[in-house]
N, C-alpha and C positions, 0 to 999 in steps of 0.2 A: 606381176609377172610377165615379161615382155614375150611377145609371140615369136617363135622361130623363125617366123617371114618376116625378118625385120625391113625390108626395103617396101613397105606400103606402097611406095609411089608406083613401082611396078605395077601392083594390084588395082592403081586408081583408088585408093581408098583416102577419104577426105581427113588430113592433119587432126583438124579440130574435132571431127567424131572419132578418130583413134583414141585422141587423149580424153575425151568425156568417157568413153566404152572403159578404157584404162584406171581413171581416177575414180568411177562413180558406181560402174557394174561390175568389174573383175574382182575388185577387193572384198565384194561381198560373198564369193565363194570360198574364202577362207574359213567362213563359219560352217562351211557344209561338210559331208562324210567325206572319208577318204575317196569314195568312189565317184565323187561329183565335186571333187575341190579345183583350186585353180590350177594344177596341172591337167586335170580332165578337160576344162572348157579351153583352156588354150591349145591343147592338142585338136580339141574338135574344130577349132576355128582354123588353125595350121590346115588341117584333113579336108575342109569344106572349101577353103579358097585354094586349094591344089585341083579338087576335084572339079571347081567351078569353072576353071580354064577350058573345060571342053565344050562350056555352054555357052550359048548368047545371054547373060546374065548381069545383072548389075551388083559388082563386087562389093559394094557398101552394103547392099542388102544382105547379102551371104555373109559377112562379118558379122552385121548385128544380130541376125538370127543365130548364128552360133553362139555368140556371147550371151543372149540370154535365152538359150534354148533349157537350161536347167535349173535358172533363180528361182523358179517357183517351189525349189524343195524346201526354201524357206518359211513356205507356208503349210504343204502338204505333199507328202513323199507321192503318195498314190494317183495325186490329180497334178502331180506337178507341171505336166506338160499345158495343162488348162491354165493354171496359175501363173506359168513362165510367158504364156500368150497375154494374158490380161496385163502382167506387168509391163511386158514391151509396149501394148496398144496405149496404156493408160501415161506413159512417159512422155511429157508434153515436150521434154526436151529434144525428141527426135523428129517434131513438126520443124526443127529448123533445117534439116535435111532430106526428108519425106514426105512425099504427098498423102493424104489420106488413104488412099488406095494403095500404096506402096505398102503403109503400116499395114492393112489389114492382110494384105499377101503375107506379110511376114510373122503377123499373129498366126495365120492359119499354118504356116510352115512351123512353127515352134510347137502348136499344137499337135501337128503330123509327125514329128520326129519319134517318138515312143515306139519302141520295139513291140509291144504287147498290143498295138492300134491295130484292130479288126478290117481297115481299111486302108487304101491306096494314099499315099500323099496327095494333096490336091494340086500342087504345082511343081515346077523343077526345083523350086527353092526348099520344099520339105523334102525331096527326093534326096537333096544334097546333102542336107545338115542330118538326115536319119543315116544316111551311108556312112558321114563321118564320124558320127557317134557311135558306130559301131566297132567296137574295139574288140577285135575277134582273135585275140591270143590266148592260149589254153591256160596258161599260168596266171594271167591277170585275171582272166574270166574267175578261176578257182579260187585266187586271192581274195577278190570284190564277194565273192559269193560266201566264203569264210568269215569275213570280216563282218558281213551282215548278219550273217546267223549268230555269229559272237555279241554283236551289239544288241540283237533282238531276243536272244535266248541266253544270255551269260552262264546261267547254271547248267545247261546243258554238255554233256560230255563230248569227246571227239565223234564216236559213232553215230550219235546224233547228227553232228555238225556235219559229217560225210555223206550220211545218206541224204539230209536235206540237200546239200550241193550238188550230187549225182541227180536226185528227182529235177532239180532246177536245171540241171543242164540239158538234161533230155528233152524237158520242157519248152525249153526254150531254141536249143541248138541241133536238137535231133532230126533226123530227115522228116518226120510229123510234126516238128516244132513251130512256134509261133513269129520266131524271127524271120523276117523277110529281107531280101535284098533287092533294090529296085535298080540300081545300078551297074550292080554285077564288077566291082572293080577287082582287079586281079587280086590285090592284096587280101579283100576280104574273102572273096571266093576260096583263095586258099587258106586263109585262116579258118573258113568254117569247114572245110574238108578235114584238116586235121583235127579240129575238135570232134567231128564227129568219129574219125577213126578211133578217137582216145577213149570216146563214151563206151565202146564195146569192149575195153579191158579196163576191167572195174579194178581190178589190184594195182594197175599203175598209177591209175587215179587215186588211189587210195593212200600209196606211198608221196605221191605229190602234196595231196591233201593234209596228212600229217605232218609234213615238214613246213606247210604255211601256217597250220593249227599251232604248232608248237612255239614257230616264232612269234605268233601273233600273243597269246598268252603268258610271254615271258615278262 
């Protein structure tokens, strides 16, 4: 799937690096769940490159970090950020374009992107991919949460799925939630404010979740 940012020359992305990633890395996302599929990684790539324009960074590194950030879900979802970093660091093909120091920075950035991490990303690269990965849209968040609940507890009814979803968004996106924004992008700040407002309207959330639930089980 091609990135929405089609003119990579503007971003100074190496054409041969782009070809390698698109042919050898991105297709692997087709085997992952709906919340981490190729559409998701392409969106994170796009968002990362847009955010990166505000900083003095290597766009090729930003591109690779975003492309590899969730690939570790192939091995383990809970520790996917660690496995993703290991996959990137062990990819000998990347040595064609990057030094060992650059590869180490990219590995750390991939490790640092996860929302549940209790520490701040160690570099601007980690902050960029972490911010780009925050898809803070109420409907998207609820859809992905319901999908995850159904996948892991397919025998549970709607009430179970809704209560689980409600608890999850409070724990992650609530005023005391673990999600952190490091670059304070206007898009994410606005999205987070909308989600927090919706958290307090449980009946509206229930109605949205019911529509998503009914569609998913059809």
